[in-house]
C-alpha positions as CSV (number, residue, x, y, z in Angstrom):
1,M,0.2,-0.1,-0.1
2,S,1.6,3.7,-1.0
3,N,2.1,6.3,1.8
4,C,-0.6,7.9,0.0
5,K,-3.3,5.2,0.7
6,K,-2.0,4.4,4.1
7,F,-2.7,8.5,4.8
8,F,-6.1,8.3,3.5
9,S,-7.3,5.2,5.4
10,V,-5.8,6.3,8.7
11,F,-6.1,10.3,8.4
12,S,-9.6,11.9,9.1
13,S,-10.1,14.1,5.8
14,P,-12.5,16.3,4.8
15,S,-15.2,16.3,3.2
16,A,-15.5,16.7,-0.5
17,K,-17.1,19.7,-0.1
18,E,-14.8,21.4,2.5
19,F,-11.9,20.1,0.3
20,V,-13.2,22.1,-2.7
21,K,-13.8,24.8,-0.8
22,K,-10.5,25.0,0.9
23,Y,-7.6,23.5,-1.6
24,R,-9.8,25.6,-4.8
25,M,-6.9,28.1,-5.4
26,Q,-4.2,25.4,-5.1
27,L,-6.2,23.0,-7.6
28,I,-6.7,25.2,-10.0
29,K,-2.5,26.1,-10.3
30,R,-1.8,22.4,-9.5
31,V,-4.1,19.8,-11.4
32,A,-2.2,18.0,-14.2
33,D,-4.0,16.7,-17.3
34,P,-7.7,17.5,-16.1
35,D,-9.0,16.0,-19.3
36,P,-9.8,12.2,-17.7
37,L,-11.7,14.8,-14.8
38,F,-13.8,16.3,-17.3
39,D,-14.4,12.9,-19.6
40,L,-15.4,11.4,-16.0
41,L,-18.0,14.5,-15.0
42,L,-19.3,14.2,-18.3
43,H,-20.1,10.9,-18.0
44,K,-21.7,11.1,-14.7
45,K,-24.0,13.9,-16.0
46,V,-21.9,16.7,-13.9
47,L,-20.8,18.8,-17.0
48,S,-23.5,18.8,-20.1
49,D,-22.4,18.6,-23.2
50,H,-22.2,22.6,-23.6
51,S,-20.4,22.8,-20.8
52,Y,-17.6,20.3,-21.1
53,S,-17.0,21.8,-24.7
54,E,-16.7,25.1,-23.7
55,I,-14.2,23.8,-20.9
56,K,-12.2,21.8,-23.2
57,A,-12.0,24.7,-25.6
58,L,-9.6,26.6,-22.8
59,P,-6.3,27.0,-23.5
60,T,-4.5,26.0,-20.1
61,D,-4.9,23.5,-18.0
62,E,-5.0,26.2,-15.3
63,K,-7.9,27.9,-17.0
64,K,-10.0,24.8,-17.3
65,M,-9.5,23.9,-14.0
66,S,-10.3,27.5,-12.9
67,K,-13.6,27.3,-15.3
68,L,-14.6,24.2,-13.6
69,L,-13.8,25.0,-10.1
70,M,-15.1,28.6,-9.9
71,G,-18.4,28.2,-11.5
72,P,-21.4,26.0,-10.6
73,Y,-20.2,22.6,-11.6
74,L,-19.4,21.6,-8.3
75,E,-21.9,23.1,-6.4
76,A,-23.9,19.5,-5.5
77,K,-22.2,16.9,-3.0
78,P,-22.4,14.3,-5.3
79,A,-20.6,16.4,-7.7
80,C,-18.0,16.9,-5.3
81,D,-18.0,13.4,-4.3
82,I,-16.9,12.9,-7.6
83,F,-14.3,14.9,-7.9
84,Y,-12.7,14.4,-4.6
85,D,-12.6,10.6,-5.3
86,F,-11.1,10.8,-8.7
87,M,-8.5,13.3,-7.3
88,K,-7.6,10.6,-4.6
89,K,-7.9,8.0,-7.1
90,E,-5.7,9.5,-10.1
91,Q,-3.6,12.3,-7.8
92,P,-2.9,11.2,-4.6
93,Y,0.2,12.9,-4.1
94,L,-1.4,16.1,-4.5
95,V,-3.9,15.8,-2.4
96,F,-1.8,13.9,0.2
97,D,0.5,17.3,-0.3
98,L,-2.5,19.7,0.3
99,L,-3.7,17.7,3.5
100,Q,-0.7,18.2,5.0
101,K,-0.8,21.8,5.5
């Protein structure tokens, strides 16, 4: 088991909504390759086809993440849960680093 997985299983992490709210600015700057995240959010119906196309058309990952995290897309708890679960699975070292602070 990786150190991150041990950390997540032992550490009392914040709720998904708290995580998104607290670390929004760092996530905008630090999420690498967010396209698989957007694909998942489209598949899970968090993003509409139109919203997905708008976000994907933006020129940088930082602008894409800003549009996602500053917009209304993650207001609902289920959407935040999907986002947080994805981040813990696909970018665990980033989540681990943020939770250490």
